[in-house]
matplotlib code that plots the C-alpha trace (Angstrom):
import matplotlib.pyplot as plt

x = [-118.4, -117.4, -120.0, -118.5, -120.7, -120.2, -119.1, -122.4, -123.5, -120.8, -121.8, -125.3, -124.4, -122.2, -124.6, -127.2, -124.7, -123.0, -126.2, -127.3, -123.5, -123.3, -126.4, -125.2, -122.0, -123.1, -125.6, -122.4, -120.7, -123.7, -125.6, -122.8, -123.6, -127.3, -126.8, -127.3, -130.5, -131.6, -130.9, -133.1, -135.8, -136.8, -135.1, -132.6, -129.8, -126.1, -126.9, -129.4, -127.2, -124.4, -126.5, -127.8, -123.9, -123.0, -126.5, -125.8, -121.9, -122.6, -125.3, -123.4, -120.2, -122.0, -123.9, -120.9, -119.4, -123.1, -124.4, -121.3, -121.8, -125.2, -124.7, -122.3, -124.7, -128.1, -127.4, -125.8, -128.5, -131.0, -129.3, -128.6, -132.3, -133.3, -130.5, -131.6, -135.2, -134.8, -132.5, -134.7, -137.9, -135.5, -134.4, -137.9, -138.7, -135.8, -137.0, -140.4, -139.2, -140.9, -139.0, -135.1, -136.2, -137.7, -134.8, -132.5, -134.5, -134.2, -130.5, -129.9, -132.1, -130.0, -126.9, -128.1, -129.3, -126.1, -124.1, -126.2, -125.7, -122.1, -120.5, -122.7, -121.2, -117.6, -119.0, -120.8, -117.8, -116.1, -118.4, -119.3, -115.6, -112.5, -108.7, -108.6, -112.4, -112.1, -109.8, -111.9, -114.9, -113.1, -111.5, -115.4, -116.2, -113.4, -115.1, -118.0, -116.5, -114.5, -117.4, -119.8, -117.6, -116.0, -119.0, -121.6, -120.9, -121.3, -124.1, -125.5, -124.5, -126.4, -129.6, -129.7, -128.6, -131.0, -134.3, -136.2, -134.8, -137.2, -137.1, -133.2, -132.2, -135.1, -134.1, -131.0, -132.3, -135.3, -132.7, -131.9, -135.4, -135.5, -131.8, -133.1, -135.8, -133.7, -131.2, -134.1, -135.1, -131.4, -131.3, -134.1, -133.2, -129.3, -128.2, -128.4, -131.4, -131.5, -130.9, -127.7, -126.9, -127.1, -124.6, -122.1, -123.1, -121.1, -121.0, -122.9, -121.0, -121.6, -120.8, -116.6, -115.0, -111.7, -112.7, -113.1, -109.9, -107.9, -108.9, -108.5, -112.3, -114.3, -117.7, -120.8, -121.6, -124.2, -127.6, -130.1, -129.1, -126.2, -124.3, -124.7, -122.9, -125.2, -123.0, -120.2, -122.5, -123.4, -119.8, -118.4, -121.3, -120.8, -116.7, -117.1, -120.0, -117.7, -114.7, -116.3, -118.3, -115.4, -114.7, -118.0, -120.0, -118.2, -114.8, -113.8, -112.5, -115.7, -115.0, -111.7, -113.2, -115.7, -112.5, -111.0, -113.9, -114.2, -110.7, -111.4, -114.6, -112.8, -110.3, -113.4, -114.8, -111.3, -111.3, -115.0, -114.4, -111.2, -113.0, -116.1, -113.3, -111.9, -115.3, -116.2, -114.5, -118.2, -119.1, -117.6, -119.0, -115.3, -112.6, -109.9, -107.8, -108.6, -106.3, -103.6, -103.8, -101.1, -102.7, -105.7, -104.3, -101.4, -103.7, -106.7, -104.3, -103.0, -106.8, -107.6, -104.5, -105.4, -108.9, -107.6, -106.5, -107.9, -111.9, -110.9, -109.9, -113.3, -114.7, -111.8, -112.2, -116.0, -115.5, -112.5, -114.4, -117.5, -116.4, -112.9, -113.4, -116.8, -118.2, -121.4, -122.4, -122.5, -118.5, -117.4, -118.9, -117.1, -113.8, -114.0, -115.1, -111.5, -110.9, -113.8, -113.1, -109.8, -111.3, -113.5, -110.9, -108.4, -110.2, -111.2, -107.5, -106.4, -108.2, -107.4, -103.5, -103.7, -103.5, -99.8, -99.0, -100.8, -98.4, -96.4, -99.6, -100.7, -97.1, -97.3, -100.7, -99.8, -96.7, -99.0, -101.5, -98.9, -97.4, -101.1, -101.5, -98.3, -99.5, -102.8, -100.8, -98.7, -102.0, -103.5, -100.8, -100.8, -104.3, -102.6, -100.8, -102.2, -101.5, -103.6, -107.0, -109.3, -109.4, -105.7, -106.8, -109.2, -106.3, -104.2, -107.7, -107.3, -104.2, -106.0, -108.6, -105.5, -104.1, -107.6, -107.7, -104.6, -105.1, -108.7, -109.3, -105.4, -105.9, -109.1, -108.5, -105.3, -106.9, -109.3, -107.1, -106.5, -109.8, -112.2, -115.3, -117.5, -115.5, -115.9, -118.9, -117.8, -114.1, -115.4, -117.3, -114.4, -112.4, -115.3, -115.6, -111.7, -112.1, -115.2, -113.6, -110.5, -112.2, -114.1, -110.9, -108.9, -111.9, -112.1, -108.3, -107.7, -111.0, -110.3, -106.5, -108.2, -111.0, -108.1, -105.7, -108.5, -109.5, -106.0, -104.9, -107.7, -109.1, -105.9, -103.4, -105.9, -106.3, -102.5, -101.6, -104.6, -103.1, -99.5, -101.1, -102.9, -99.8, -97.8, -100.7, -100.5, -96.8, -97.9, -99.8, -96.8, -94.9, -97.6, -97.8, -93.9, -94.2, -97.1, -95.4, -92.2, -94.1, -96.1, -92.4, -91.3, -94.5, -94.1, -90.2, -91.0]
y = [210.4, 211.5, 213.6, 216.8, 216.7, 218.5, 217.2, 216.7, 215.3, 212.8, 211.6, 210.9, 209.0, 206.9, 206.4, 205.2, 202.6, 201.6, 200.9, 197.7, 196.8, 196.7, 194.5, 192.0, 191.6, 191.5, 188.7, 186.9, 186.9, 187.5, 184.1, 182.3, 182.7, 182.0, 178.7, 176.8, 178.7, 177.8, 174.1, 174.3, 176.6, 174.8, 171.0, 171.6, 168.9, 169.8, 169.8, 172.4, 174.5, 173.9, 175.4, 178.3, 179.2, 177.7, 178.4, 182.3, 182.0, 179.8, 182.4, 185.5, 183.9, 182.8, 186.4, 188.9, 188.8, 188.4, 191.2, 193.5, 193.2, 193.9, 196.7, 198.1, 197.4, 198.6, 200.9, 200.2, 202.3, 200.1, 196.6, 198.2, 198.7, 195.3, 193.7, 195.8, 195.0, 191.4, 191.3, 193.1, 190.7, 187.6, 188.9, 189.1, 185.7, 184.1, 185.8, 184.6, 180.9, 177.9, 175.3, 174.7, 174.4, 177.7, 179.2, 178.0, 179.2, 182.5, 182.5, 181.4, 184.5, 186.8, 185.7, 186.3, 189.6, 190.2, 189.3, 191.9, 194.9, 194.4, 194.9, 198.1, 199.7, 199.4, 200.4, 203.6, 204.6, 204.6, 206.7, 209.3, 209.7, 210.5, 211.1, 211.6, 211.4, 208.1, 206.9, 208.3, 206.5, 203.1, 204.0, 204.4, 201.2, 199.2, 200.9, 199.2, 195.9, 195.7, 196.8, 194.4, 191.5, 192.0, 193.6, 190.9, 188.3, 190.8, 192.3, 188.6, 187.4, 190.4, 189.7, 185.9, 186.4, 189.0, 187.5, 184.3, 181.6, 181.4, 185.0, 186.1, 184.2, 185.5, 189.3, 188.5, 188.5, 191.0, 193.9, 193.7, 195.0, 198.7, 198.9, 198.2, 200.5, 203.3, 202.5, 202.2, 206.0, 207.0, 205.5, 206.9, 210.6, 210.7, 208.4, 209.3, 209.3, 206.2, 208.6, 209.7, 206.3, 205.2, 207.6, 205.2, 202.1, 201.2, 203.7, 202.3, 201.6, 200.8, 198.1, 197.5, 200.0, 202.3, 202.2, 198.7, 198.2, 200.3, 198.6, 195.3, 194.3, 193.0, 192.1, 193.9, 195.0, 192.6, 193.7, 192.7, 190.0, 189.0, 191.8, 190.2, 187.1, 184.2, 181.6, 183.5, 183.6, 179.9, 178.9, 181.0, 180.3, 176.9, 177.4, 179.3, 176.9, 173.6, 175.6, 176.5, 173.4, 171.5, 174.1, 174.8, 171.1, 168.3, 168.3, 164.4, 162.8, 164.1, 167.5, 167.0, 166.0, 169.1, 171.4, 170.1, 170.3, 174.0, 174.6, 173.0, 174.8, 177.9, 177.5, 176.8, 180.1, 182.0, 180.4, 181.5, 184.8, 185.3, 184.3, 186.8, 189.5, 189.0, 189.4, 192.8, 194.6, 194.6, 191.2, 189.1, 189.5, 189.9, 191.6, 189.7, 192.9, 193.3, 191.0, 193.0, 195.6, 195.1, 197.5, 195.5, 192.1, 192.5, 194.4, 192.2, 189.3, 191.1, 191.3, 187.8, 186.3, 188.0, 187.1, 183.3, 183.6, 186.3, 185.7, 182.4, 183.7, 185.0, 181.3, 180.0, 182.6, 182.3, 178.6, 179.0, 181.3, 179.4, 175.8, 176.2, 178.9, 178.2, 181.8, 182.9, 184.3, 187.9, 187.4, 185.5, 188.6, 191.2, 189.9, 191.0, 194.6, 196.0, 194.8, 196.8, 199.9, 200.1, 199.6, 202.6, 204.9, 204.2, 203.2, 206.8, 208.2, 205.3, 206.3, 209.7, 208.7, 206.0, 208.4, 209.4, 206.4, 203.5, 200.8, 201.5, 201.5, 197.9, 196.9, 197.7, 196.4, 192.8, 192.8, 194.1, 191.4, 188.9, 190.5, 190.3, 186.7, 186.1, 188.3, 186.4, 183.2, 184.4, 185.8, 182.5, 180.5, 182.6, 181.0, 178.4, 180.2, 182.5, 185.5, 184.4, 186.6, 186.5, 190.4, 190.4, 188.2, 191.0, 193.1, 191.2, 191.1, 195.1, 194.7, 192.7, 195.5, 197.8, 195.4, 195.4, 198.9, 199.3, 196.7, 197.1, 200.4, 200.7, 197.3, 198.1, 201.7, 200.6, 197.7, 200.0, 203.0, 202.0, 200.2, 201.9, 203.0, 201.1, 197.8, 198.8, 196.7, 193.6, 194.2, 194.5, 191.4, 189.3, 190.6, 190.2, 186.6, 185.8, 187.3, 184.8, 181.8, 182.5, 183.0, 179.5, 178.0, 179.6, 179.0, 175.1, 174.9, 176.8, 175.5, 171.9, 172.2, 173.8, 171.0, 168.1, 169.7, 170.1, 166.4, 165.4, 168.0, 170.5, 173.6, 175.4, 174.0, 174.1, 178.1, 178.2, 176.2, 177.9, 181.5, 180.4, 179.1, 181.7, 184.0, 181.7, 182.3, 186.0, 185.8, 185.2, 188.3, 190.4, 188.9, 189.7, 193.5, 194.1, 192.6, 194.8, 198.1, 197.5, 197.2, 200.7, 202.4, 201.0, 202.3, 205.7, 205.9, 205.1]
z = [-122.0, -118.6, -116.5, -114.9, -111.5, -108.1, -105.0, -103.8, -106.9, -106.9, -103.4, -104.2, -107.3, -105.1, -102.8, -105.3, -106.6, -103.4, -101.3, -103.6, -103.8, -99.9, -99.5, -102.4, -100.6, -96.9, -98.3, -98.8, -95.3, -92.8, -93.6, -92.1, -88.8, -89.5, -91.0, -87.6, -87.1, -90.7, -89.7, -86.8, -88.6, -91.8, -90.6, -93.5, -94.1, -94.6, -98.2, -98.0, -95.9, -98.3, -101.2, -99.4, -99.6, -103.1, -104.7, -104.3, -105.3, -108.5, -109.7, -108.8, -110.8, -113.8, -114.4, -114.0, -117.5, -119.5, -117.3, -117.6, -121.6, -121.5, -119.5, -121.7, -124.9, -123.5, -120.8, -117.3, -115.2, -116.8, -115.9, -112.7, -112.0, -112.9, -110.7, -107.5, -108.4, -108.7, -105.6, -103.3, -104.3, -104.2, -100.9, -99.3, -100.6, -98.8, -95.7, -96.0, -97.0, -95.4, -96.9, -97.8, -101.5, -101.4, -99.3, -102.1, -105.0, -103.7, -102.8, -106.4, -107.7, -105.0, -106.6, -110.2, -109.4, -107.3, -110.6, -112.6, -110.4, -109.6, -112.9, -113.8, -110.6, -112.0, -115.5, -114.2, -112.4, -115.4, -117.3, -114.6, -113.2, -114.4, -112.8, -109.2, -108.8, -110.2, -107.6, -104.9, -106.0, -106.5, -102.8, -101.6, -103.5, -101.7, -98.6, -98.9, -100.1, -96.8, -94.4, -95.9, -95.7, -92.4, -90.6, -92.1, -89.1, -86.5, -87.8, -88.3, -84.8, -83.2, -84.8, -84.0, -80.9, -80.2, -81.9, -81.6, -83.5, -86.3, -86.8, -86.8, -89.9, -91.8, -90.6, -92.0, -95.6, -94.8, -94.1, -97.8, -98.7, -97.2, -98.3, -101.9, -101.8, -100.7, -103.5, -106.0, -105.0, -105.3, -108.7, -110.0, -108.5, -108.8, -111.8, -115.0, -117.1, -119.7, -122.7, -120.9, -120.0, -123.5, -124.9, -122.8, -125.4, -127.9, -130.9, -133.9, -137.2, -140.4, -142.7, -143.0, -144.6, -143.5, -140.2, -139.8, -141.6, -139.3, -136.2, -137.8, -137.5, -141.0, -141.7, -140.5, -136.8, -135.1, -134.1, -131.3, -129.4, -131.4, -129.8, -126.5, -128.2, -126.8, -127.5, -125.9, -122.7, -122.8, -123.2, -120.2, -118.2, -118.5, -117.9, -114.8, -113.4, -114.1, -112.7, -109.1, -108.6, -107.2, -104.7, -103.2, -103.7, -105.2, -103.4, -105.0, -108.2, -110.0, -109.2, -110.8, -113.8, -113.7, -113.4, -116.0, -118.2, -117.1, -118.6, -122.0, -122.4, -121.0, -124.1, -126.1, -125.1, -125.9, -129.5, -130.1, -128.9, -131.0, -134.1, -133.4, -132.9, -135.8, -137.5, -135.9, -133.2, -130.9, -132.0, -128.9, -125.5, -124.0, -126.7, -126.1, -126.7, -123.0, -122.0, -124.0, -121.7, -119.2, -116.7, -116.8, -117.0, -114.1, -111.7, -111.9, -111.1, -108.0, -106.8, -107.8, -106.0, -102.8, -103.1, -103.0, -99.9, -97.7, -97.8, -96.3, -92.9, -92.4, -92.4, -90.5, -87.6, -87.1, -86.7, -84.4, -82.5, -82.1, -82.2, -81.0, -78.1, -77.2, -77.9, -79.7, -83.1, -81.7, -80.4, -83.7, -85.4, -83.0, -83.8, -87.6, -86.6, -86.2, -90.0, -91.0, -88.9, -90.8, -94.1, -93.3, -92.1, -95.2, -98.2, -99.2, -98.4, -100.5, -103.3, -103.3, -103.5, -106.1, -109.3, -108.2, -105.9, -107.1, -107.6, -104.6, -102.3, -104.2, -103.3, -99.8, -99.7, -100.5, -98.0, -95.4, -96.0, -95.4, -92.3, -91.2, -91.6, -89.6, -87.0, -86.7, -86.7, -83.8, -81.5, -82.6, -81.2, -78.1, -77.3, -75.8, -73.5, -70.4, -72.6, -75.4, -76.5, -79.1, -78.9, -79.6, -82.7, -83.6, -83.4, -85.9, -88.2, -87.9, -89.8, -92.5, -92.9, -93.5, -96.5, -97.9, -97.9, -99.6, -102.0, -103.5, -104.1, -105.7, -107.7, -109.3, -109.9, -111.7, -113.3, -115.2, -116.0, -119.7, -120.4, -122.9, -121.3, -124.1, -122.3, -118.8, -117.8, -119.3, -118.2, -114.5, -114.9, -116.1, -113.0, -110.6, -111.9, -111.6, -108.0, -107.5, -109.1, -107.1, -103.9, -104.1, -104.6, -101.5, -99.3, -100.5, -100.0, -96.8, -94.9, -96.3, -94.4, -91.4, -90.5, -91.7, -89.2, -86.6, -86.5, -85.8, -83.4, -82.8, -83.4, -82.0, -84.6, -87.2, -87.0, -86.6, -90.0, -91.7, -91.3, -92.4, -95.5, -96.3, -95.5, -98.2, -100.9, -100.2, -101.2, -104.7, -104.7, -103.3, -106.3, -108.9, -107.3, -107.5, -111.4, -112.1, -110.6, -112.5, -115.4, -114.7, -114.3, -117.1, -119.1, -117.7, -118.3, -122.2]

ax = plt.figure().add_subplot(projection="3d")
ax.plot(x, y, z, "-o")
ax.set_aspect("equal")
plt.show()
């Protein structure tokens, strides 16, 4: 069910959807510059600080697919409201925390809430928009993602540098509260009412008969909690936890064993989903027929491979500017602003063009990502000469913003093009989970290389080598984008 809406109505709906999405993504990047202040204020250990980051990431990753499926079944607007409320309350709890334990508990709830609301945004875009309007919505979503990630360090640095030590880091969490309040008002006023939202849920069917036979399903449709596939939720959540832990917490032999166990658990989950799918098409949490859609699988892989490398650059640049160059948190944040500006300027335009030029835009974006990393590596190397400047590095990061504006809206739109509306939330959850896992892997690999090289040769060599490693990782996204574009061309010709 696609809603027919005016331009003004569309903008209001996107505002209601994207405000909490912006806050949830901002909470990933803004906290990086707040860690030293948290350490001093709460007398937190290095393990406590690690969990400020990893607790959020783990809860976020584990919630995505079950929440997406729950939204498909019980109404995306309801789940979105729940996620926004929990996120706002948890942010308030983090801002008021008087101990590392309370802070990290609040961060886990923030991550869980972010995991609930994020797939609902994708599902609602599929439900409420179609054609070029959908591309524009995903373009705006790309703008929100890019600005939140790139502007977070600048905003955090500004807050930390202009407030008292014990106040600044609390403000980085507290700013989420008015944002979520404004979002709640927008949701209640502008998004479809629950009865409309329910119309997007899966249609009810009766016992197996001719219709079931035509879809390859047998048996009866599950009811109640069974529709969420509780065992599938547990198996996939454990798989995601075991796959992410080695890269954000246990970088050791034990972590390797966790990763192997995670892959095995993922295999068991896939077998279980396949078995449920044979009983009834709507029984599994994720219908594995989703992965038979080339547009979904290939374009989601392009986006996943992009996230395997590019997010790590923000962590590396933040460390390099502050520790390698001795600059403050505000300067470290300002260096990332050109990227945010380019995303703001380009993402909506890219979204409008995806319908006609999507595959070509995606290929161009991945190639631009490689070029951006090579350019950043060159400007970083110049820092050892009189011609170097961190503002040249900032300009190179602007090219990163161009790549992000080209890739995210186009890959997101193309990946969801053929996904049935009733599977949109689960499909969005799967894609987002892949991105979270790949991001954790990429950050672990790139920062590990950066710190290893820095220990031996200094920050200067560390930043150069790290950017070259990311450029190499980005080549895989170029190959995937070219393959996806050729497959799309063959499908169009056929």
